[in-house]
N, C-alpha and C positions, 0 to 999 in steps of 0.2 A: 633284325628284329622281327618277332612273331607278327603275322598278321593280325591277331586279336590285340596286341599291344597298339599296332599302328592305328587300327580303327578307334581303340579307346583315345588316343591322343587327339585324333581328329575331332571326335565327339567333344572332347574337352575344349578345343579351339572354338567349336561352334557355340557351345553353351556359354562360353565368356563374351563372346561376341554378341549373342543375343541378350545377355542379362546385363550388360555393362554399357549401354548406349548412353546413359545420363548420370550425372553425379551432382549432388546438391554441393555448392560452395556457398555456405552462409544463406542468404536469402536468394541467391542466383543459381539457376540450374544450368549446368555446362553441358554442351553436347559433346560427346566423345567421338572420335574417329579412331578405327582401328588400323593398326600398322603390324604385321607380325611377320617374323622371320622363323623358320624351323629347320632342325638339321636331324632327321631322324637317325641317320647313319651315325652320328656322333652323340646320341643319346642327350640332345639338347633342344629344348623349346623356349623361346622368349617372345613374349608379346608386349607390344607397346601400344598404348592409347594416348592420344593427345587431344585437348579439348579446344573449342572455339575461343577460349580465353587465354590459350597458350600454356595450359598446365599439362604435366607430363606424369602418367601412370604406367606402371609395368607389373607384370606377373609372369610366372612360369619359372624357368631353371635359373638360378643365381649362383650356382656354384663357383663361377669366376668372377663375381661381382658386376656382371653384365646388367643388373636391374638397378644399379645405382643408388641403393639404400643404406650403404655403409655397413654392409654385412655380405655373408655368402649364402644365405638362406634363399630358399625357392618360396614363391608365394602362389596360392591357389585362387587369389582374387586380386584385382588391380589395386595398386597401392600407390598413392601420389608421391612422387619424387620430392622430397622436401627441398633439395638443393635448388630447384627451379621454381619456387613459390614466387620469388621477386624477379624473375627472369622469363621472357615471353619466348616459349619454345616455337620456333619457326618450321623446322624439319627434323627428322629423325632417320637414322640408317643403321642397320644392324648386320654385323658380320657373324662369323661362326660362334665366337665367345666374347665379342666385344661389341660396343655400342657408340654411336656417335649422336651429337645433338648440336644443332644449328641454332643459336640464341641471338636475336637482333634487339638492339636497344640503344639508349643514349650513348652508352660507352662504344658502339659500333658492333660489327659482327663478330661473334666467337664461336668456335667449334670446341665443344668439350667431348671428351672421351672416358670410358671406363670399362672395366672387364679385363680379359686377357690381354697382356702387352709383351708377350714372348717375342714376337717377330717385329716389334716396333710400331704395330697398328694403332697404338694410342697417340704416338706422336707428342708424348709429354716430356721425354728425357732422352739425351743422347746414350744414357746407359741402358743396359738391358733390365726391363722391369717384368716381374711375373704377372702379377694381377693387380687391379685398383678397384675398389669397391664404391668410391664416390666420384663424382664426375670432377675432371681437372682439365684445364684449358689446353688445347693442342698448341704448341709452340711453332712458331715461324709464319703464321698467318696475320701477325698484328697489322692492323691498318689497310688489310685486304677486304673489299667487299665481296662477300660470298654469295653466289647465285644458287648453289645446290652442293649437296653432300652425297656420298656413296660409301658403301662397304659390303664385302662379301669375303668369305674365307677370312684370310688374315690380311687383307688388303683395305686400305682406307683410301679416299679421294676427296678432293673439294675442287669445285670449278667457280672461278671468279666471275663477276659481273661483266669483266671485259674479255672473257673467253679463254682465260688461261687455266691450265690443269696442273694441280699439286697432287701428288701421290705419296704415300709412306705405308710402311709396314712390309710384308713379305715382298721380295724382289721378285719380278716376273722372271720366268725360266732363263737361266744365264746371268742374272743379275743379284747382288747382294740385297740384304734387307736395309731399309731406310727407317730410321728411328725417329726422324723429322721430316715434315713435309718438304718434298723436292718438287722445284718447278719443273715441269716437263717442256722444254722448248719445241715448238712446232711452228710451222709457216701457216698455220691455219687459226682462224677464231673459232672456238669451240662452243657448242650450244648445249650439250648434253653428254654424260658419261655413264656406262654401265659395267660393272665389276663382275668378272667370273671368279673362279678359284686359281685360274693360272693365266687369264687374259683380261683385258678391257676393251670394250667398243667405245668408240668416240662418234660423235656426229658434229659435223661442222656447219656453219651457217650457210653454206651453199647446199646443204642436203646430201654431203658425201659421208659414207660410212667408212671409217677407219678401224683398224685392230692392232693392239699393242700386245706382243708376247702371245705365249700359248702355243703348243704343237701337239696336244695329247687329245686323242679320240676326235681327230680332225679339225681341231681349232688350228687355224691357219698360222702358219709361219714358214715361209719360203725365201730366204734372203736372195735366191737368184732372181726372183721376180719383183724384187722392190724397185720402186722408182726412186731416184736419187733425191726427188723433192720431198719424200717421206722419211728421210733418214733423219734422226733427231741429232741436234748439234753435239750432244754428248754421246759417243757411241756405248758408254757404259749404260745408258739409260735403255737401251734396246732400240727397235726399229718400229716404225708405223707402216702400215700397208693398207692398201685398198681392200675392201671386201669385194671379192671377184663376183662376177656372173649377173651384176647388176645392169650392165649395158646401158649406162647413163641415166638409169631411173634414179630420181630424188628419193631421199629417204627422210621421213618424217619422225620416226620413233625407233628406238633401240631397247634392248633388254638382254640381260645374260644371266645364266643359271650357273650351276657349278662348272660344267664343261660343255655347255651348248649356248648357242646364242639365237636371237630373234630380232626381226626388224619389220617395220611397216613402210612400205613404198607411198609416194603421193598419190598414186592412183589405187590405193586401198588393198594392195597385195601383202599377205603375210608370208615371210620366208623364215625359215629356220634352218640351221646346221649345227654340227658337232656331235657330241654324245647322244645316242638315241636308245640305250638299252631299255628304258622304262616308257618307252612311245612318247616321250616328252617332245619329239620333234613334230608329233601331230600327221605324220605321213602315211599312216596305216601299216608301219612295220616297227621294229625295234633296231633297224640298222643305224649306223654311224653315218654321217654325211660330212665331206670335206668342202662343200661348197653350199650356198643358201638354195634351198628348195621351196618352192611355192606350196603353201598349205591351202587345202580346199575347204573354205568355209561355206557352209550353205547359204545361199541367197534366198531372200523371201520373193525376190523379183529381178528380171534381168536390169532393171534400171534403179534398182534400190540405191539410194545415197546413204551413206553413213560414215561416221568417224569410228576409226579402228585403234585400239591401243593394245599392246601385248605385254605381259609379265612373266617372268621366270622365276621358278624356286629351284632348289638344288635339282630335282629331278623330274620336274612338271612344267607346264605352260599354261597360261590363262589368256585367251583374247577376249576383249570387251568390245562389242560392236554397238555403237550408239545411233539409231536412225536420226539422220539430219533432214531438215525441210529445205527443199530447193526454193530459191527465190521466184516468185512468179507463179507458185502452185497454191 
């Protein structure tokens, strides 16, 4: 894509975020929060807004039905998704050409999906589905209390409140696609998950970072180094392995891009690895890395205390550092 087109699209995103912070709903003014995912390489931009009242608004590319308006039109301004007028939207997640919504209500937790379904990433049928332009309930999660959802590429995932992981959609390297949510049996209670295009990062309750699948651009997968404790009960599901080079450091935050990964340790270090062609690893070069490398974030002072979070796009990374006040100061 030409640089001028890339700049135009980024400006489009900034203007949407700036001009659409509030939405009038009758006599009530809803505050909108912005969540967007973009894939410039595949000519797709999808932007989601959800309000403090649980309403959902979408705009951008709708050619696969991923905006959820019952058509395949693109929209240049946020449009409320009518399907969720009577459903409180708790979370949203965006893949390459599909969308997930977590709704919580009296009927329990439900995951809805819409957009492209060629790889089973919607989880709404055992049969192959091309695309869907209205939200449909993902099957197989009935009665499960869902803590969070995730999507990237053609992958989808849900993490239950008791720490169980369910994945569906495109199979990780060496595995077939799943058209319904599949429970990933592990020996760990999981607290967070992040999906890439070919891999997944998992965070356990003990602060241990694990990886599922992936062997491209340095994304790890070496069966010779696997601990038997990390093997999944069903070998067809793949294997889990420790993220190396952490030397016992606990991890508090994880993120995954297309083919790169990032994490934050309990002592505030940001580490990245994987695909680095666009400088997304933040290491001062464009090299790929096969193991986590520490990113140099400029500190305001040697004793500065801060909370750090990291987020990954397909080919970029964002770190947010929020200063914290130490007790007794």
